[in-house]
C-alpha positions in Angstrom: 228.6 24.4 -38.9 226.6 25.9 -36.1 228.3 27.0 -32.9 226.8 27.5 -29.5 229.0 29.8 -27.4 228.1 30.3 -23.7 229.4 32.5 -20.9 228.0 34.2 -17.9 224.3 33.6 -18.7 224.8 34.5 -22.3 224.2 32.3 -25.4 225.5 33.1 -28.8 224.2 30.7 -31.6 226.3 31.3 -34.8 226.4 29.7 -38.2 229.6 29.7 -40.2 228.7 29.4 -43.9 231.3 29.2 -46.5 230.0 32.1 -48.6 229.6 34.8 -45.9 230.6 36.1 -42.5 229.0 34.6 -39.3 225.3 34.5 -39.0 224.0 35.1 -35.5 220.8 33.1 -34.9 220.5 34.0 -31.1 222.2 36.5 -28.9 220.9 36.8 -25.5 219.7 34.5 -22.6 221.5 31.3 -22.0 219.6 28.5 -23.9 221.1 25.7 -21.9 222.5 22.6 -23.5 221.5 22.3 -27.3 221.9 19.1 -29.2 223.7 19.1 -32.6 220.4 18.5 -34.2 218.8 21.5 -32.5 221.6 23.7 -33.6 221.2 22.5 -37.3 217.3 23.2 -37.1 217.9 26.7 -35.7 218.7 27.9 -39.3 215.5 26.3 -40.6 213.4 27.9 -37.7 214.9 31.2 -38.8 213.9 31.0 -42.6 210.8 32.9 -43.6 208.8 32.7 -46.9 209.9 35.4 -49.2 207.8 37.7 -51.4 208.5 38.1 -55.1 210.6 41.2 -54.6 212.2 40.2 -51.3 215.9 39.5 -51.1 216.9 36.1 -49.5 219.4 37.7 -47.3 216.9 38.0 -44.5 217.3 34.3 -43.8 220.9 34.3 -43.4 222.0 37.8 -42.4 225.6 37.9 -41.4 227.5 40.2 -38.9 228.7 42.1 -41.9 225.7 42.4 -44.3 226.8 43.2 -47.9 225.1 44.4 -51.0 226.0 41.4 -53.1 223.9 39.2 -50.9 220.8 41.3 -51.6 221.0 43.5 -48.6 219.5 46.9 -49.7 220.0 48.8 -46.3 223.4 50.3 -45.2 226.3 47.9 -46.1 228.7 47.1 -43.3 231.8 47.6 -45.3 232.5 50.7 -47.4 235.5 50.7 -49.6 236.7 52.4 -52.8 239.9 52.9 -55.0 240.5 56.2 -56.7 239.5 54.7 -59.9 236.0 53.8 -58.6 236.7 50.0 -58.2 236.3 47.9 -55.1 233.2 49.8 -54.1 231.2 46.6 -53.3 233.2 44.1 -51.3 232.3 40.5 -52.5 234.1 37.7 -50.8 234.4 34.6 -53.0 234.8 32.4 -50.0 234.9 32.8 -46.2 236.7 30.5 -43.8 236.0 30.2 -40.1 238.2 29.2 -37.2 236.8 28.8 -33.7 238.9 28.8 -30.7 239.1 29.5 -26.9 241.4 31.7 -24.8 241.8 30.8 -21.2 241.9 34.0 -19.1 242.3 34.4 -15.4 238.5 35.4 -15.2 237.3 32.4 -17.4 237.2 31.1 -20.9 236.8 33.4 -23.9 235.2 32.0 -26.9 236.6 33.2 -30.2 235.7 33.1 -33.8 237.9 34.4 -36.7 236.3 34.5 -40.2 238.3 35.5 -43.2 236.7 36.5 -46.4 238.7 37.1 -49.6 237.6 38.9 -52.7 240.2 38.3 -55.4 238.4 40.3 -58.1 238.6 43.6 -56.0 241.9 42.7 -54.4 240.6 42.9 -50.7 240.6 40.6 -47.8 238.4 41.2 -44.6 239.0 39.4 -41.4 236.2 39.5 -38.8 236.9 38.7 -35.1 234.1 37.7 -32.7 234.7 37.2 -29.0 232.3 36.1 -26.2 234.0 37.4 -23.2 234.0 35.7 -19.9 231.6 38.3 -18.5 229.0 37.5 -21.3 230.0 40.7 -23.3 230.3 40.1 -27.0 233.0 42.2 -28.9 233.4 42.3 -32.7 235.9 44.0 -34.9 237.0 43.7 -38.6 240.2 44.2 -40.4 240.7 45.2 -44.0 243.7 44.2 -46.1 244.7 45.7 -49.5 245.7 42.7 -51.7 246.7 44.9 -54.6 250.5 44.1 -54.5 251.7 42.7 -57.8 248.4 43.5 -59.6 248.6 45.8 -62.6 244.8 45.7 -63.1 244.0 47.4 -59.7 244.7 50.9 -58.5 247.2 50.3 -55.7 245.5 52.5 -53.2 242.4 51.4 -51.2 240.4 53.8 -49.3 238.3 52.6 -46.2 235.1 54.5 -45.8 233.3 52.4 -43.2 233.4 49.1 -41.2 230.3 48.6 -39.1 229.6 45.2 -37.5 226.1 44.3 -36.5 224.2 42.0 -34.2 220.5 41.3 -34.4 217.9 43.0 -32.1 214.9 41.1 -31.2 211.8 42.0 -33.1 210.1 43.1 -29.8 212.6 45.9 -29.3 210.4 49.0 -29.9 212.0 51.7 -27.7 215.5 53.2 -27.7 217.5 54.4 -24.7 220.6 56.4 -25.3 222.4 59.6 -23.9 223.0 63.1 -24.7 224.2 66.3 -22.9 226.7 69.0 -23.2 229.8 70.3 -21.3 228.9 70.4 -17.5 225.8 68.2 -18.0 227.0 65.1 -19.8 225.3 61.4 -20.1 221.6 62.4 -19.6 219.3 59.4 -20.3 216.7 59.8 -23.0 214.1 57.5 -24.6 212.0 57.5 -27.8 210.2 55.0 -29.9 212.2 52.8 -32.3 210.5 53.6 -35.6 211.3 52.5 -39.1 214.4 53.7 -40.7 217.8 54.4 -39.0 218.5 55.7 -35.6 221.9 57.2 -35.9 224.2 58.8 -33.2 227.6 60.2 -34.3 230.5 62.3 -33.0 232.3 64.4 -35.5 234.7 65.9 -33.1 237.7 63.5 -32.8 236.4 62.1 -29.5 233.2 60.7 -28.1 232.2 64.2 -27.0 230.2 65.6 -24.1 227.1 64.6 -26.0 228.2 61.0 -26.4 225.6 58.3 -26.2 228.1 55.7 -24.6 225.4 53.0 -25.1 222.7 52.9 -27.6 220.2 50.3 -26.2 216.8 49.0 -27.2 214.2 46.7 -25.8 210.5 46.4 -25.3 208.8 49.6 -24.3 209.1 50.1 -20.5 212.1 48.2 -19.9 213.8 49.6 -16.7 216.9 49.2 -14.5 215.7 45.8 -13.1 213.3 44.3 -15.7 212.8 44.0 -19.4 215.2 42.5 -22.0 217.5 45.2 -23.3 220.3 44.9 -25.8 222.9 47.7 -26.3 226.0 48.6 -28.3 229.2 50.7 -27.5 232.2 51.6 -29.7 235.4 51.2 -27.8 237.2 54.0 -29.6 238.4 57.5 -28.5 238.2 59.2 -31.8 234.9 60.0 -34.0 232.2 57.5 -33.6 229.1 56.1 -35.1 226.4 54.1 -33.3 223.1 53.0 -35.0 220.1 50.9 -35.1 218.8 49.8 -38.4 215.2 49.2 -38.8 214.8 48.8 -42.5 211.8 47.6 -44.5 213.5 44.0 -44.9 212.1 43.4 -41.5 215.4 42.8 -39.5 216.4 45.2 -36.7 220.3 45.4 -36.3 222.5 47.1 -33.7 225.9 48.2 -34.8 228.8 50.7 -34.4 232.0 51.8 -36.1 234.6 54.6 -36.5 233.5 57.6 -38.2 235.9 58.4 -41.0 236.2 61.5 -43.3 236.9 60.9 -46.8 240.4 59.6 -47.5 241.3 59.4 -43.8 242.2 55.8 -43.9 244.3 55.1 -47.1 245.9 51.7 -47.6 248.7 51.2 -50.0 249.2 47.8 -51.5 249.9 45.3 -48.5 248.6 47.6 -45.7 245.8 46.8 -43.4 243.2 48.6 -41.3 241.7 47.2 -38.1 238.4 48.7 -36.9 237.9 49.5 -33.2 236.2 46.9 -30.9 232.4 47.1 -31.1 231.0 46.1 -27.7 227.6 44.4 -27.3 225.7 43.8 -24.0 222.5 42.6 -23.0 220.5 42.0 -19.8 217.2 41.6 -18.0 217.2 45.4 -17.2 219.9 48.0 -17.6 221.7 47.0 -14.5 222.4 43.5 -15.9 223.6 45.1 -19.1 226.0 47.3 -17.3 227.3 44.5 -15.1 228.7 42.6 -18.1 230.6 45.7 -19.1 231.8 46.4 -15.5 233.0 42.8 -15.2 234.9 43.1 -18.4 236.6 46.4 -17.5 237.6 45.0 -14.0 239.3 42.1 -15.6 241.5 44.5 -17.9 245.3 44.4 -17.0 244.9 48.3 -16.9 242.3 48.1 -14.1 243.7 49.5 -10.8 244.6 46.8 -8.3 244.9 48.9 -5.1 242.4 50.8 -3.1 241.6 54.1 -5.0 243.2 57.0 -3.1 241.0 59.9 -2.1 242.4 62.9 -3.8 242.3 66.7 -3.6 242.5 68.5 -7.0 243.5 72.2 -6.8 241.5 73.6 -9.7 238.4 75.0 -8.2 240.4 75.7 -5.0 243.3 77.8 -6.7 242.7 78.1 -10.4 246.0 79.7 -11.8 247.0 81.2 -8.4 250.0 79.0 -7.5 251.1 80.6 -4.3 253.3 78.0 -2.5 252.2 78.9 1.0 248.5 78.8 0.1 248.9 75.5 -1.6 250.8 74.1 1.4 248.0 75.2 3.7 245.6 73.5 1.3 247.6 70.4 1.6 247.5 70.5 5.5 243.8 70.8 5.4 243.5 67.9 2.9 245.6 65.7 5.0 243.6 66.5 8.1 240.4 65.3 6.5 241.8 62.1 5.2 242.9 62.9 1.7 245.6 60.5 0.2 246.5 62.1 -3.0 247.2 65.8 -3.9 246.9 66.9 -7.4 248.3 70.2 -8.8 246.2 71.4 -11.7 246.7 73.8 -14.6 249.1 76.8 -14.3 252.5 75.3 -13.2 254.4 75.5 -16.4 256.0 78.1 -18.7 254.1 81.4 -19.2 250.7 79.9 -18.1 249.0 82.5 -16.0 245.6 82.0 -17.8 244.4 79.9 -20.7 245.8 82.1 -23.3 249.4 81.0 -23.5 252.1 78.4 -22.7 250.2 75.3 -23.4 252.7 72.9 -25.0 255.7 74.2 -23.1 256.1 71.5 -20.5 258.7 73.0 -18.4 258.1 74.2 -14.9 257.6 78.1 -14.7 260.6 79.7 -13.1 258.5 82.8 -12.3 255.8 81.0 -10.4 258.1 78.3 -9.1 261.6 79.7 -8.6 262.7 76.6 -6.7 260.7 74.3 -9.0 257.9 72.1 -7.9 260.2 70.2 -5.5 259.3 72.2 -2.4 255.4 71.6 -2.8 256.0 67.9 -3.8 258.3 67.3 -0.7 255.8 68.9 1.5 252.9 66.8 0.1 255.0 63.6 0.5 255.9 64.6 4.1 252.1 64.8 4.9 251.9 61.1 3.6 250.1 62.0 0.5 250.8 61.0 -3.2 251.6 63.8 -5.8 249.7 64.1 -9.0 250.0 66.7 -11.9 247.8 68.0 -14.7 248.9 67.9 -18.3 247.1 68.6 -21.5 249.6 67.1 -24.0 247.5 67.0 -27.2 246.8 70.8 -27.3 248.8 73.8 -27.8 248.4 77.6 -27.4 249.5 79.6 -30.5 251.1 81.8 -27.9 253.8 79.3 -26.9 257.4 78.5 -27.7 256.4 75.1 -29.0 254.0 76.6 -31.7 256.6 79.2 -32.6 259.2 76.6 -33.1 257.1 73.9 -34.7 254.0 75.5 -36.5 254.2 72.3 -38.7 253.2 70.3 -35.6 249.7 71.9 -35.5 246.8 70.1 -37.1 245.0 72.2 -39.8 242.3 72.2 -42.3 244.8 72.6 -45.1 244.2 76.3 -45.5 246.3 77.0 -42.3 243.4 77.3 -40.0 241.2 75.5 -37.6 238.7 76.7 -34.9 240.0 77.5 -31.5 238.6 76.6 -28.3 239.9 78.0 -25.1 242.6 79.6 -27.3 243.9 76.1 -28.1 244.8 74.2 -31.4 245.5 70.5 -31.6 249.1 69.1 -31.7 249.7 66.6 -34.4 251.1 63.5 -32.5 252.2 62.0 -35.8 254.4 64.9 -36.9 258.1 63.9 -36.8 259.5 64.7 -33.3 256.1 65.7 -31.7 255.2 62.3 -30.1 258.9 61.9 -28.8 258.8 65.5 -27.4 255.8 64.7 -25.3 257.0 61.4 -24.2 260.2 62.7 -23.0 258.9 66.0 -21.4 256.2 64.0 -19.4 258.8 61.2 -18.4 261.3 63.7 -17.1 258.7 65.3 -14.6 257.3 61.9 -13.6 260.8 60.7 -12.7 261.9 64.0 -11.0 258.9 64.4 -8.7 257.9 60.8 -8.2 254.5 61.6 -9.8 251.9 58.9 -9.0 249.0 60.3 -11.1 248.4 62.4 -14.2 245.2 64.2 -14.9 245.3 64.0 -18.7 243.0 66.8 -20.2 241.7 67.3 -23.7 239.7 70.4 -23.9 239.4 71.1 -27.6 237.5 69.0 -30.2 239.4 67.9 -33.3 237.6 70.0 -36.0 239.2 70.8 -39.4 242.2 68.9 -38.3 244.6 67.3 -41.0 248.2 66.8 -41.2 250.4 69.6 -42.3 253.8 68.0 -42.4 255.1 66.8 -45.6 256.3 63.5 -44.1 254.3 62.5 -41.0 255.1 59.3 -39.3 251.6 58.2 -40.0 248.8 59.6 -42.3 249.1 61.7 -45.3 249.9 65.4 -46.0 246.6 67.2 -46.1 244.6 64.2 -45.0 242.2 63.8 -42.0 244.1 63.1 -38.8 241.6 61.9 -36.2 242.3 58.3 -36.8 246.0 58.7 -36.8 245.8 60.9 -33.7 243.8 58.4 -31.7 246.2 55.6 -32.4 249.2 57.9 -31.6 247.5 58.8 -28.2 247.1 55.1 -27.5 250.8 54.5 -28.2 251.8 57.4 -25.9 249.7 56.1 -23.0 250.9 52.6 -23.6 254.5 53.7 -23.7 254.2 55.8 -20.4 252.7 52.7 -18.6 255.3 50.5 -19.9 258.0 52.8 -18.4 256.1 53.6 -15.2 253.8 50.6 -14.4 252.4 52.3 -11.2 251.5 55.4 -12.9 247.7 56.2 -12.9 246.2 58.4 -15.6 242.9 60.1 -15.7 241.1 60.7 -19.0 239.6 64.2 -18.7 238.4 66.0 -21.9 237.0 69.2 -20.6 235.4 66.9 -18.1 233.5 64.0 -19.7 234.4 64.4 -23.3 236.4 61.2 -23.7 234.9 58.3 -21.8 234.9 54.9 -23.7 236.1 51.4 -23.3 239.2 52.2 -25.7 240.5 54.8 -23.4 239.8 52.5 -20.4 242.4 50.1 -21.6 245.0 52.7 -20.9 243.7 54.9 -18.1 242.6 54.2 -14.5 240.0 57.0 -14.0 237.8 59.4 -16.0 236.6 62.8 -14.9 233.0 62.5 -15.4 232.1 66.1 -15.9 233.7 69.5 -15.1 230.4 70.1 -13.1 230.7 69.3 -9.4 227.2 70.6 -8.8 225.9 67.5 -6.7 222.4 67.9 -8.0 223.4 67.6 -11.7 226.0 65.0 -10.7 223.2 62.6 -9.6 222.2 62.4 -13.3 225.8 62.5 -14.7 227.1 59.7 -12.5 224.1 57.6 -13.1 224.8 57.8 -16.9 228.5 57.2 -16.4 227.9 54.1 -14.3 226.0 52.4 -17.2 229.5 52.0 -18.8 232.0 52.2 -16.0 232.1 50.7 -12.5 232.2 53.2 -9.8 236.0 52.9 -9.0 236.8 54.4 -12.5 234.6 57.4 -12.1 236.0 60.6 -10.6 233.6 62.1 -8.1 234.5 65.3 -6.1 233.2 67.3 -3.3 233.0 70.9 -4.6 232.4 74.2 -2.9 229.1 75.2 -1.1 228.1 77.2 -4.0 228.8 75.2 -7.3 231.2 77.1 -9.5 229.5 75.9 -12.7 225.8 76.5 -11.8 225.8 78.8 -8.7 223.7 76.3 -6.9 224.0 76.2 -3.2 224.0 72.8 -1.6 224.9 71.5 1.9 227.9 69.4 2.7 226.1 66.2 3.5 224.5 66.2 0.0 227.7 67.1 -1.9 229.8 64.6 0.0 227.2 61.9 -0.1 227.0 62.2 -3.8 230.7 62.2 -4.3 231.1 59.0 -2.2 229.8 56.9 -5.1 232.9 56.7 -7.2 236.6 57.5 -7.0 236.1 60.0 -4.4 238.0 63.4 -4.3 237.7 67.0 -3.1 238.0 70.0 -5.4 237.3 73.0 -3.1 239.2 75.6 -1.2 239.1 74.0 2.3 240.2 77.3 3.8 236.6 78.5 3.3 235.2 75.7 5.4 234.5 76.0 9.2 235.4 73.2 11.7 231.9 71.6 11.7 231.9 71.4 7.9 235.4 70.0 7.8 234.4 67.3 10.4 231.3 66.4 8.3 233.6 66.1 5.2 236.2 64.0 7.2 233.4 61.7 8.4 232.1 61.0 4.9 235.7 60.4 3.6 236.2 58.0 6.5 232.9 56.2 5.6 234.0 56.1 1.9 237.3 54.4 3.0 235.3 51.9 5.1 232.9 51.2 2.1 235.6 51.3 -0.5 236.1 47.6 -0.8 232.3 47.1 -1.4 231.8 50.2 -3.6 234.7 49.2 -5.9 233.9 45.5 -6.4 230.2 45.3 -6.1 227.2 45.4 -8.5 225.6 48.8 -9.2 221.8 48.7 -8.7 218.9 51.2 -9.3 215.3 51.0 -8.2 212.8 51.5 -10.9 210.6 54.4 -9.6 207.8 56.1 -11.6 209.0 59.4 -10.1 212.7 59.1 -10.5 213.0 62.5 -11.7 212.5 63.5 -8.1 213.5 60.5 -6.0 216.5 58.1 -6.6 217.2 54.9 -4.9 220.6 53.5 -6.0 223.3 51.4 -4.6 226.0 48.8 -4.7 225.4 45.2 -3.7 228.2 42.8 -2.9 228.5 40.0 -5.6 227.8 37.4 -2.9 224.9 39.5 -1.5 226.4 39.8 1.9 226.2 43.5 2.2 225.0 46.6 0.5 224.9 50.4 0.6 222.2 52.5 -0.9 221.5 56.1 -1.2 218.0 57.5 -1.1 218.2 61.0 -2.7 215.5 63.6 -3.1 216.1 65.8 -6.0 212.7 67.7 -6.2 209.3 67.9 -4.7 207.3 64.8 -4.9 203.5 64.8 -5.6 202.8 63.3 -2.1 204.9 62.8 1.2 205.1 60.6 3.0 205.1 58.0 0.1 204.5 54.3 0.2 207.4 52.3 1.2 210.1 52.0 -1.5 212.3 48.9 -2.6 216.0 48.5 -2.0 217.0 46.8 -5.2 219.3 43.8 -5.8 219.5 42.1 -2.4 219.4 38.4 -2.2 215.8 37.2 -1.7 217.0 34.3 0.2 218.9 36.1 2.8 218.0 38.1 5.9 219.4 41.6 6.3 219.8 44.1 9.1 219.1 47.6 7.5 220.3 50.7 9.3 221.0 54.4 8.6 224.8 55.0 7.6 224.8 58.7 7.2 224.0 61.5 7.7 222.0 61.9 10.7 220.5 65.2 9.7 219.7 66.7 13.1 217.4 69.1 11.5 215.3 66.2 10.0 212.1 66.1 12.0 210.0 63.8 9.8 212.0 60.7 10.2 211.1 57.1 9.4 210.9 54.9 12.5 213.4 52.4 11.3 216.1 55.1 11.2 216.4 55.1 15.0 217.3 51.5 15.6 217.2 49.7 12.4 215.2 46.6 11.2 215.9 43.0 10.2 214.0 41.7 7.2 214.4 39.2 4.4 215.9 40.4 1.0 212.6 39.3 -0.7 210.6 41.9 1.4 213.3 44.6 1.2 213.6 44.3 -2.6 209.9 44.3 -3.3 208.1 46.3 -0.7 211.0 48.0 1.0 211.3 50.8 3.5 209.2 53.8 4.5 211.1 57.0 3.6 211.8 60.1 5.6 210.4 63.2 4.4 213.6 64.6 2.7 214.0 68.1 1.4 215.0 68.5 -2.1 218.8 68.1 -2.7 219.1 66.0 0.4 220.0 62.4 0.9 220.5 59.6 3.3 222.8 56.5 3.0 221.5 53.2 4.2 223.5 50.0 4.9 222.2 46.4 4.6 224.2 43.6 6.2 223.2 40.0 5.8 222.8 38.4 9.4 222.0 34.8 8.3 
């Protein structure tokens, strides 16, 4: 049987043969109505003549390609038993069940396929979903059927589960991301050559160099044009994403959890379920991103109220928790329109720097002799919510927790593991550890009416195995990343169940843990520890390929960036921070009155634009010189309004330039275009439209566009477009 699944401009044509997992004939643009005959002929149309030494698998390549079918590249499922059997999963039969889930945002098409291998005692279940947004999600589960079998070793090890979807043969260029701490998610491109393009994270989280999406299309695809297909793994542990371009002639796109040997061990009757592998496509990267944004906005975890502008105390106070100083900071925050006040690291136990106290989640009586109550009450009296920093998964060896429970610390089996920032990793699966964290956090949330937690995670999980003799999950001496990730998910889920209104930010030394798995349980990410607005232009652009703006923390930092020592003016800093979940991380006592006024004006503008920014479609102009010039924006879903930034990041070859387009506007509508902010009194070489605005059709604005003022490097203007028809 051949199925034609359709949603949101996406078609998925899938065969369901009885001897293998689903075969995807088409994934991409909507094909319209197809007759039963056309669907049957799709299989014939896909078959090629085969050479004398060519395996026939090419004609009917399933989502899980396996060696027994003749697939000679990387198999999708890797298993073994300790005696060497079950190394090659070979389902005798595969059954398929199609269904529909009716969600608030629309119909979700489902296909569940079950393959049983009686000889090896293994069952694999593959789930495919075409979401209402047009996003495709796939995962697979492995069940050990060895119970009652004397002929089988009872223990089954899962080495790899990697679902794939086909790439068009025309795809010859890869786009992914890399980076490092304080400069995450930088876009990079290269040719798709023969072989395997592989991106991995071995650090127990996606990492600061995480690719987020691995995408491919015909050379030259951009934000607004060119067919592009991408894959993302919705998992907060170690990850693998890859493109296969083997000699068999089929290009495949896939992803899966990266497991160390023996990490997933199934006794008879036990099962493993892979993370969701997320596939998106579009005519241009913007369209690919929109499908993911729509999916995330439909999650139950997605915030349903306006995102409060916040102040975080880290770069304002660091570990100096003086009550009077913090109250003065609260006064200034309220005066510029801040709605949430977040106290960062340093409030607990012996924590005066990053060498001690981590893990002892009790308020310091030395720094806070009256507890946090006086500050919390003061913040609430100013009409602001209160938030608090935690780093629950990490522990200092110089802490009461580590001295009391050394068996709770993950280790390489020889008693050691690398330390980062004087930290080790707490085993959330050790008996009592999870409960300790849960009760400690709950007690503080209840006592102080905490609305928001900044959940940090500074250390990678390297050489991390269970030390306990009887962990609640996993195995003594075994790799712990898989178990740790699931335990984290359970902890976050339990906190949200107890405190439904509590918002949690995923921060991992900044942007080290950003993925769709963590976004099912958090309401914000900290995109990077760098608040340098120049670098943030790249960091935020890469982040919004995966996340809509309302989930991305964007802060206004000090005039001199603490991470790069770059000096930037307030309008550029605030204008860059406007494009996400806006905040401030800056000692406002350093700012003069004119600067505070300009900050307050931008915060007020952000609040005015917040309904648009946090519901619209992100758009990017395709510019040949976008290393120096950026035109990006958010357009309302109905095309009724838009906001754009025109940002200059460096010197262009020529000024003034030819007019530049405003992307994403409805070509059938008429728009009034005007300057939103800032006015830049010192800007002498202005464009004429900036004085009184212009009224033009969307067709003109999105193709020809506007003349630009002569902006200096690291300056921007904000442009508003409003439909007048």
